[in-house]
SEZANU-145518 format. One record per residue (C-alpha): residue in three letters; residue number from 1; x, y, z. Coordinates in steps of 0.5 Angstrom, whole numbers. Layout:
<node><residu>Ala</residu><num>NUM</num><X>X</X><Y>Y</Y><Z>Z</Z></node>
...
END
This chain:
<node><residu>Met</residu><num>1</num><X>-185</X><Y>37</Y><Z>66</Z></node>
<node><residu>Thr</residu><num>2</num><X>-186</X><Y>37</Y><Z>74</Z></node>
<node><residu>Tyr</residu><num>3</num><X>-189</X><Y>31</Y><Z>77</Z></node>
<node><residu>Phe</residu><num>4</num><X>-193</X><Y>31</Y><Z>84</Z></node>
<node><residu>Pro</residu><num>5</num><X>-190</X><Y>26</Y><Z>88</Z></node>
<node><residu>Leu</residu><num>6</num><X>-195</X><Y>21</Y><Z>91</Z></node>
<node><residu>Met</residu><num>7</num><X>-194</X><Y>14</Y><Z>95</Z></node>
<node><residu>Leu</residu><num>8</num><X>-200</X><Y>10</Y><Z>94</Z></node>
<node><residu>Asp</residu><num>9</num><X>-204</X><Y>5</Y><Z>98</Z></node>
<node><residu>Leu</residu><num>10</num><X>-205</X><Y>-1</Y><Z>93</Z></node>
<node><residu>Arg</residu><num>11</num><X>-207</X><Y>-6</Y><Z>98</Z></node>
<node><residu>Asp</residu><num>12</num><X>-213</X><Y>-10</Y><Z>95</Z></node>
<node><residu>Arg</residu><num>13</num><X>-214</X><Y>-5</Y><Z>90</Z></node>
<node><residu>Pro</residu><num>14</num><X>-215</X><Y>-8</Y><Z>82</Z></node>
<node><residu>Val</residu><num>15</num><X>-209</X><Y>-6</Y><Z>78</Z></node>
<node><residu>Leu</residu><num>16</num><X>-208</X><Y>-8</Y><Z>71</Z></node>
<node><residu>Leu</residu><num>17</num><X>-201</X><Y>-10</Y><Z>68</Z></node>
<node><residu>Ile</residu><num>18</num><X>-200</X><Y>-10</Y><Z>61</Z></node>
<node><residu>Gly</residu><num>19</num><X>-194</X><Y>-14</Y><Z>60</Z></node>
<node><residu>Gly</residu><num>20</num><X>-189</X><Y>-17</Y><Z>55</Z></node>
<node><residu>Gly</residu><num>21</num><X>-183</X><Y>-13</Y><Z>55</Z></node>
<node><residu>Pro</residu><num>22</num><X>-177</X><Y>-14</Y><Z>59</Z></node>
<node><residu>Glu</residu><num>23</num><X>-179</X><Y>-11</Y><Z>65</Z></node>
<node><residu>Thr</residu><num>24</num><X>-185</X><Y>-14</Y><Z>66</Z></node>
<node><residu>Lys</residu><num>25</num><X>-183</X><Y>-19</Y><Z>72</Z></node>
<node><residu>Ala</residu><num>26</num><X>-180</X><Y>-13</Y><Z>76</Z></node>
<node><residu>Lys</residu><num>27</num><X>-186</X><Y>-9</Y><Z>75</Z></node>
<node><residu>Leu</residu><num>28</num><X>-191</X><Y>-15</Y><Z>77</Z></node>
<node><residu>Gln</residu><num>29</num><X>-186</X><Y>-17</Y><Z>83</Z></node>
<node><residu>Ala</residu><num>30</num><X>-187</X><Y>-9</Y><Z>86</Z></node>
<node><residu>Leu</residu><num>31</num><X>-194</X><Y>-9</Y><Z>85</Z></node>
<node><residu>Leu</residu><num>32</num><X>-195</X><Y>-16</Y><Z>88</Z></node>
<node><residu>Glu</residu><num>33</num><X>-190</X><Y>-13</Y><Z>94</Z></node>
<node><residu>Ala</residu><num>34</num><X>-195</X><Y>-7</Y><Z>94</Z></node>
<node><residu>Gly</residu><num>35</num><X>-201</X><Y>-12</Y><Z>96</Z></node>
<node><residu>Ala</residu><num>36</num><X>-205</X><Y>-10</Y><Z>89</Z></node>
<node><residu>Arg</residu><num>37</num><X>-210</X><Y>-15</Y><Z>86</Z></node>
<node><residu>Val</residu><num>38</num><X>-206</X><Y>-15</Y><Z>79</Z></node>
<node><residu>Thr</residu><num>39</num><X>-209</X><Y>-17</Y><Z>73</Z></node>
<node><residu>Val</residu><num>40</num><X>-204</X><Y>-19</Y><Z>67</Z></node>
<node><residu>Leu</residu><num>41</num><X>-205</X><Y>-18</Y><Z>60</Z></node>
<node><residu>Ala</residu><num>42</num><X>-199</X><Y>-22</Y><Z>56</Z></node>
<node><residu>Pro</residu><num>43</num><X>-200</X><Y>-26</Y><Z>51</Z></node>
<node><residu>Glu</residu><num>44</num><X>-194</X><Y>-31</Y><Z>53</Z></node>
<node><residu>Asp</residu><num>45</num><X>-192</X><Y>-34</Y><Z>60</Z></node>
<node><residu>Arg</residu><num>46</num><X>-185</X><Y>-32</Y><Z>60</Z></node>
<node><residu>Phe</residu><num>47</num><X>-185</X><Y>-29</Y><Z>67</Z></node>
<node><residu>Gly</residu><num>48</num><X>-189</X><Y>-35</Y><Z>71</Z></node>
<node><residu>Leu</residu><num>49</num><X>-195</X><Y>-32</Y><Z>70</Z></node>
<node><residu>Lys</residu><num>50</num><X>-199</X><Y>-39</Y><Z>69</Z></node>
<node><residu>Glu</residu><num>51</num><X>-196</X><Y>-41</Y><Z>76</Z></node>
<node><residu>Leu</residu><num>52</num><X>-198</X><Y>-35</Y><Z>80</Z></node>
<node><residu>Ala</residu><num>53</num><X>-205</X><Y>-35</Y><Z>77</Z></node>
<node><residu>Ala</residu><num>54</num><X>-205</X><Y>-42</Y><Z>80</Z></node>
<node><residu>Gln</residu><num>55</num><X>-203</X><Y>-40</Y><Z>86</Z></node>
<node><residu>Gly</residu><num>56</num><X>-209</X><Y>-35</Y><Z>86</Z></node>
<node><residu>Arg</residu><num>57</num><X>-204</X><Y>-29</Y><Z>86</Z></node>
<node><residu>Ile</residu><num>58</num><X>-206</X><Y>-26</Y><Z>80</Z></node>
<node><residu>Arg</residu><num>59</num><X>-211</X><Y>-26</Y><Z>75</Z></node>
<node><residu>Trp</residu><num>60</num><X>-208</X><Y>-28</Y><Z>68</Z></node>
<node><residu>Ile</residu><num>61</num><X>-211</X><Y>-26</Y><Z>61</Z></node>
<node><residu>Pro</residu><num>62</num><X>-207</X><Y>-30</Y><Z>55</Z></node>
<node><residu>Arg</residu><num>63</num><X>-207</X><Y>-24</Y><Z>50</Z></node>
<node><residu>Gly</residu><num>64</num><X>-206</X><Y>-17</Y><Z>49</Z></node>
<node><residu>Tyr</residu><num>65</num><X>-209</X><Y>-11</Y><Z>50</Z></node>
<node><residu>Arg</residu><num>66</num><X>-216</X><Y>-10</Y><Z>47</Z></node>
<node><residu>Glu</residu><num>67</num><X>-221</X><Y>-3</Y><Z>48</Z></node>
<node><residu>Gly</residu><num>68</num><X>-225</X><Y>-4</Y><Z>54</Z></node>
<node><residu>Asp</residu><num>69</num><X>-219</X><Y>-7</Y><Z>58</Z></node>
<node><residu>Leu</residu><num>70</num><X>-218</X><Y>-2</Y><Z>63</Z></node>
<node><residu>Glu</residu><num>71</num><X>-225</X><Y>-2</Y><Z>66</Z></node>
<node><residu>Gly</residu><num>72</num><X>-225</X><Y>-2</Y><Z>73</Z></node>
<node><residu>Tyr</residu><num>73</num><X>-218</X><Y>-1</Y><Z>75</Z></node>
<node><residu>Val</residu><num>74</num><X>-215</X><Y>4</Y><Z>79</Z></node>
<node><residu>Leu</residu><num>75</num><X>-208</X><Y>4</Y><Z>76</Z></node>
<node><residu>Val</residu><num>76</num><X>-205</X><Y>1</Y><Z>69</Z></node>
<node><residu>Val</residu><num>77</num><X>-198</X><Y>0</Y><Z>68</Z></node>
<node><residu>Ser</residu><num>78</num><X>-197</X><Y>-2</Y><Z>61</Z></node>
<node><residu>His</residu><num>79</num><X>-190</X><Y>-5</Y><Z>59</Z></node>
<node><residu>Pro</residu><num>80</num><X>-192</X><Y>-9</Y><Z>52</Z></node>
<node><residu>Glu</residu><num>81</num><X>-187</X><Y>-11</Y><Z>47</Z></node>
<node><residu>Asp</residu><num>82</num><X>-190</X><Y>-6</Y><Z>42</Z></node>
<node><residu>Lys</residu><num>83</num><X>-190</X><Y>1</Y><Z>45</Z></node>
<node><residu>Gly</residu><num>84</num><X>-194</X><Y>3</Y><Z>39</Z></node>
<node><residu>Ile</residu><num>85</num><X>-201</X><Y>1</Y><Z>42</Z></node>
<node><residu>His</residu><num>86</num><X>-199</X><Y>6</Y><Z>48</Z></node>
<node><residu>Pro</residu><num>87</num><X>-203</X><Y>12</Y><Z>44</Z></node>
<node><residu>Trp</residu><num>88</num><X>-210</X><Y>7</Y><Z>45</Z></node>
<node><residu>Ile</residu><num>89</num><X>-208</X><Y>5</Y><Z>51</Z></node>
<node><residu>Arg</residu><num>90</num><X>-208</X><Y>12</Y><Z>54</Z></node>
<node><residu>Ala</residu><num>91</num><X>-214</X><Y>15</Y><Z>50</Z></node>
<node><residu>Glu</residu><num>92</num><X>-218</X><Y>10</Y><Z>54</Z></node>
<node><residu>Ala</residu><num>93</num><X>-214</X><Y>11</Y><Z>61</Z></node>
<node><residu>Glu</residu><num>94</num><X>-216</X><Y>19</Y><Z>59</Z></node>
<node><residu>Arg</residu><num>95</num><X>-223</X><Y>17</Y><Z>58</Z></node>
<node><residu>Arg</residu><num>96</num><X>-224</X><Y>13</Y><Z>64</Z></node>
<node><residu>Arg</residu><num>97</num><X>-219</X><Y>18</Y><Z>69</Z></node>
<node><residu>Ile</residu><num>98</num><X>-214</X><Y>12</Y><Z>70</Z></node>
<node><residu>Phe</residu><num>99</num><X>-207</X><Y>14</Y><Z>71</Z></node>
<node><residu>Leu</residu><num>100</num><X>-203</X><Y>11</Y><Z>66</Z></node>
<node><residu>Val</residu><num>101</num><X>-195</X><Y>9</Y><Z>67</Z></node>
<node><residu>Ala</residu><num>102</num><X>-193</X><Y>7</Y><Z>60</Z></node>
<node><residu>Val</residu><num>103</num><X>-186</X><Y>4</Y><Z>61</Z></node>
<node><residu>Asp</residu><num>104</num><X>-180</X><Y>7</Y><Z>58</Z></node>
<node><residu>Asp</residu><num>105</num><X>-185</X><Y>12</Y><Z>54</Z></node>
<node><residu>Pro</residu><num>106</num><X>-186</X><Y>18</Y><Z>58</Z></node>
<node><residu>Gln</residu><num>107</num><X>-190</X><Y>22</Y><Z>53</Z></node>
<node><residu>Asn</residu><num>108</num><X>-196</X><Y>17</Y><Z>53</Z></node>
<node><residu>Ala</residu><num>109</num><X>-196</X><Y>16</Y><Z>61</Z></node>
<node><residu>Ser</residu><num>110</num><X>-200</X><Y>20</Y><Z>66</Z></node>
<node><residu>Ala</residu><num>111</num><X>-195</X><Y>17</Y><Z>72</Z></node>
<node><residu>Ile</residu><num>112</num><X>-188</X><Y>15</Y><Z>72</Z></node>
<node><residu>Leu</residu><num>113</num><X>-185</X><Y>10</Y><Z>77</Z></node>
<node><residu>Pro</residu><num>114</num><X>-179</X><Y>12</Y><Z>81</Z></node>
<node><residu>Ala</residu><num>115</num><X>-173</X><Y>8</Y><Z>83</Z></node>
<node><residu>Val</residu><num>116</num><X>-174</X><Y>6</Y><Z>90</Z></node>
<node><residu>Leu</residu><num>117</num><X>-170</X><Y>4</Y><Z>96</Z></node>
<node><residu>Arg</residu><num>118</num><X>-174</X><Y>0</Y><Z>101</Z></node>
<node><residu>Arg</residu><num>119</num><X>-171</X><Y>-1</Y><Z>109</Z></node>
<node><residu>Gly</residu><num>120</num><X>-177</X><Y>-4</Y><Z>112</Z></node>
<node><residu>Glu</residu><num>121</num><X>-182</X><Y>2</Y><Z>113</Z></node>
<node><residu>Leu</residu><num>122</num><X>-177</X><Y>7</Y><Z>111</Z></node>
<node><residu>Val</residu><num>123</num><X>-178</X><Y>8</Y><Z>103</Z></node>
<node><residu>Val</residu><num>124</num><X>-174</X><Y>13</Y><Z>99</Z></node>
<node><residu>Ala</residu><num>125</num><X>-177</X><Y>14</Y><Z>92</Z></node>
<node><residu>Leu</residu><num>126</num><X>-172</X><Y>18</Y><Z>86</Z></node>
<node><residu>Ser</residu><num>127</num><X>-174</X><Y>20</Y><Z>80</Z></node>
<node><residu>Thr</residu><num>128</num><X>-171</X><Y>24</Y><Z>74</Z></node>
<node><residu>Ser</residu><num>129</num><X>-178</X><Y>26</Y><Z>71</Z></node>
<node><residu>Gly</residu><num>130</num><X>-177</X><Y>21</Y><Z>66</Z></node>
<node><residu>Ala</residu><num>131</num><X>-171</X><Y>24</Y><Z>63</Z></node>
<node><residu>Ala</residu><num>132</num><X>-166</X><Y>19</Y><Z>65</Z></node>
<node><residu>Pro</residu><num>133</num><X>-168</X><Y>13</Y><Z>69</Z></node>
<node><residu>Ala</residu><num>134</num><X>-161</X><Y>10</Y><Z>69</Z></node>
<node><residu>Leu</residu><num>135</num><X>-159</X><Y>16</Y><Z>73</Z></node>
<node><residu>Ala</residu><num>136</num><X>-164</X><Y>15</Y><Z>78</Z></node>
<node><residu>Val</residu><num>137</num><X>-162</X><Y>8</Y><Z>79</Z></node>
<node><residu>Arg</residu><num>138</num><X>-155</X><Y>10</Y><Z>80</Z></node>
<node><residu>Leu</residu><num>139</num><X>-157</X><Y>15</Y><Z>86</Z></node>
<node><residu>Lys</residu><num>140</num><X>-161</X><Y>9</Y><Z>89</Z></node>
<node><residu>Glu</residu><num>141</num><X>-155</X><Y>5</Y><Z>89</Z></node>
<node><residu>Arg</residu><num>142</num><X>-151</X><Y>10</Y><Z>93</Z></node>
<node><residu>Leu</residu><num>143</num><X>-157</X><Y>12</Y><Z>98</Z></node>
<node><residu>Ala</residu><num>144</num><X>-157</X><Y>4</Y><Z>99</Z></node>
<node><residu>Arg</residu><num>145</num><X>-150</X><Y>5</Y><Z>102</Z></node>
<node><residu>Leu</residu><num>146</num><X>-152</X><Y>11</Y><Z>106</Z></node>
<node><residu>Phe</residu><num>147</num><X>-158</X><Y>8</Y><Z>109</Z></node>
<node><residu>Pro</residu><num>148</num><X>-157</X><Y>0</Y><Z>111</Z></node>
<node><residu>Glu</residu><num>149</num><X>-162</X><Y>-4</Y><Z>114</Z></node>
<node><residu>Ser</residu><num>150</num><X>-161</X><Y>-1</Y><Z>121</Z></node>
<node><residu>Tyr</residu><num>151</num><X>-165</X><Y>5</Y><Z>118</Z></node>
<node><residu>Gly</residu><num>152</num><X>-171</X><Y>0</Y><Z>117</Z></node>
<node><residu>Ala</residu><num>153</num><X>-170</X><Y>-2</Y><Z>124</Z></node>
<node><residu>Leu</residu><num>154</num><X>-170</X><Y>5</Y><Z>127</Z></node>
<node><residu>Val</residu><num>155</num><X>-176</X><Y>6</Y><Z>123</Z></node>
<node><residu>Ala</residu><num>156</num><X>-180</X><Y>0</Y><Z>126</Z></node>
<node><residu>Tyr</residu><num>157</num><X>-177</X><Y>2</Y><Z>133</Z></node>
<node><residu>Leu</residu><num>158</num><X>-180</X><Y>9</Y><Z>133</Z></node>
<node><residu>Arg</residu><num>159</num><X>-187</X><Y>7</Y><Z>131</Z></node>
<node><residu>Thr</residu><num>160</num><X>-187</X><Y>3</Y><Z>138</Z></node>
<node><residu>Leu</residu><num>161</num><X>-186</X><Y>10</Y><Z>141</Z></node>
<node><residu>Arg</residu><num>162</num><X>-192</X><Y>14</Y><Z>138</Z></node>
<node><residu>Pro</residu><num>163</num><X>-197</X><Y>11</Y><Z>143</Z></node>
<node><residu>Arg</residu><num>164</num><X>-192</X><Y>13</Y><Z>149</Z></node>
<node><residu>Ile</residu><num>165</num><X>-190</X><Y>20</Y><Z>146</Z></node>
<node><residu>Ala</residu><num>166</num><X>-198</X><Y>21</Y><Z>144</Z></node>
<node><residu>Gln</residu><num>167</num><X>-199</X><Y>22</Y><Z>152</Z></node>
<node><residu>Ile</residu><num>168</num><X>-195</X><Y>28</Y><Z>153</Z></node>
<node><residu>Pro</residu><num>169</num><X>-201</X><Y>34</Y><Z>153</Z></node>
<node><residu>Ser</residu><num>170</num><X>-197</X><Y>39</Y><Z>150</Z></node>
<node><residu>Phe</residu><num>171</num><X>-196</X><Y>39</Y><Z>142</Z></node>
<node><residu>Ser</residu><num>172</num><X>-190</X><Y>43</Y><Z>142</Z></node>
<node><residu>Ala</residu><num>173</num><X>-187</X><Y>39</Y><Z>148</Z></node>
<node><residu>Arg</residu><num>174</num><X>-188</X><Y>32</Y><Z>143</Z></node>
<node><residu>Lys</residu><num>175</num><X>-185</X><Y>36</Y><Z>137</Z></node>
<node><residu>Glu</residu><num>176</num><X>-179</X><Y>38</Y><Z>141</Z></node>
<node><residu>Leu</residu><num>177</num><X>-178</X><Y>31</Y><Z>144</Z></node>
<node><residu>Trp</residu><num>178</num><X>-179</X><Y>27</Y><Z>137</Z></node>
<node><residu>Tyr</residu><num>179</num><X>-174</X><Y>31</Y><Z>134</Z></node>
<node><residu>Arg</residu><num>180</num><X>-169</X><Y>30</Y><Z>140</Z></node>
<node><residu>Ile</residu><num>181</num><X>-170</X><Y>23</Y><Z>140</Z></node>
<node><residu>Val</residu><num>182</num><X>-169</X><Y>22</Y><Z>132</Z></node>
<node><residu>Asp</residu><num>183</num><X>-163</X><Y>27</Y><Z>132</Z></node>
<node><residu>Gln</residu><num>184</num><X>-160</X><Y>23</Y><Z>137</Z></node>
<node><residu>Ala</residu><num>185</num><X>-161</X><Y>17</Y><Z>133</Z></node>
<node><residu>Leu</residu><num>186</num><X>-158</X><Y>19</Y><Z>127</Z></node>
<node><residu>Glu</residu><num>187</num><X>-152</X><Y>22</Y><Z>130</Z></node>
<node><residu>Glu</residu><num>188</num><X>-151</X><Y>14</Y><Z>133</Z></node>
<node><residu>Leu</residu><num>189</num><X>-152</X><Y>11</Y><Z>126</Z></node>
<node><residu>Asp</residu><num>190</num><X>-148</X><Y>17</Y><Z>123</Z></node>
<node><residu>Leu</residu><num>191</num><X>-142</X><Y>15</Y><Z>128</Z></node>
<node><residu>Asp</residu><num>192</num><X>-144</X><Y>7</Y><Z>126</Z></node>
<node><residu>Pro</residu><num>193</num><X>-149</X><Y>6</Y><Z>121</Z></node>
<node><residu>Lys</residu><num>194</num><X>-149</X><Y>-2</Y><Z>123</Z></node>
<node><residu>Glu</residu><num>195</num><X>-148</X><Y>-2</Y><Z>130</Z></node>
<node><residu>Gly</residu><num>196</num><X>-151</X><Y>4</Y><Z>132</Z></node>
<node><residu>Leu</residu><num>197</num><X>-158</X><Y>2</Y><Z>133</Z></node>
<node><residu>Pro</residu><num>198</num><X>-158</X><Y>-1</Y><Z>140</Z></node>
<node><residu>Arg</residu><num>199</num><X>-154</X><Y>6</Y><Z>143</Z></node>
<node><residu>Ala</residu><num>200</num><X>-160</X><Y>10</Y><Z>139</Z></node>
<node><residu>Ile</residu><num>201</num><X>-165</X><Y>6</Y><Z>142</Z></node>
<node><residu>Gln</residu><num>202</num><X>-162</X><Y>6</Y><Z>149</Z></node>
<node><residu>Arg</residu><num>203</num><X>-161</X><Y>14</Y><Z>149</Z></node>
<node><residu>Ala</residu><num>204</num><X>-169</X><Y>14</Y><Z>146</Z></node>
<node><residu>Glu</residu><num>205</num><X>-171</X><Y>10</Y><Z>152</Z></node>
<node><residu>Glu</residu><num>206</num><X>-167</X><Y>15</Y><Z>157</Z></node>
<node><residu>Thr</residu><num>207</num><X>-170</X><Y>21</Y><Z>154</Z></node>
<node><residu>Leu</residu><num>208</num><X>-177</X><Y>19</Y><Z>154</Z></node>
<node><residu>Ser</residu><num>209</num><X>-177</X><Y>16</Y><Z>161</Z></node>
<node><residu>Glu</residu><num>210</num><X>-174</X><Y>23</Y><Z>163</Z></node>
<node><residu>Val</residu><num>211</num><X>-180</X><Y>27</Y><Z>160</Z></node>
<node><residu>Glu</residu><num>212</num><X>-185</X><Y>22</Y><Z>162</Z></node>
<node><residu>Ala</residu><num>213</num><X>-183</X><Y>23</Y><Z>169</Z></node>
<node><residu>Trp</residu><num>214</num><X>-182</X><Y>30</Y><Z>168</Z></node>
<node><residu>Thr</residu><num>215</num><X>-190</X><Y>30</Y><Z>165</Z></node>
<node><residu>Arg</residu><num>216</num><X>-193</X><Y>26</Y><Z>171</Z></node>
END
């Protein structure tokens, strides 16, 4: 199956998590980090649900899935103890045109969750289209060694340059400048992933100042 890769903005959007399986806690944490308004359906509090609900971070309904529970949500992530209920959940999701992540059950899913590496605003998502999730995790671990935290700091710095570069009238000049700055930064980080960031920033400032002076 060929999937269309997509990054969703779930901030303050209602998401339903049908929990109970061993990865429920990890899926819940990921949704909270994304800023979603999470409702959890789970018969038992094995994941700190009562405390999270008391803090106002989630809404917890202490029972399993029932027909009609999917109403009003933009996304459903389902990881119950018994995957046998997934065909019913999928049928309701299809009727309501809601994407369903059926964890470890791709034949009943209309969306899948990739392995994700985060370095600040740099997000790298890996998927084997549901064929071998363990491989995606191992590849993510390899990428983590290639892209240390300094890459997240680089992205944060490059964001600060956007207003300055936007002042350059020519689109082709802006494009050429962006690639020049990025290529220089990657060159420095390739030489020293941990200590190359200051040199990358220095070179970017010198390059940008040169172009700004030329375009005045």
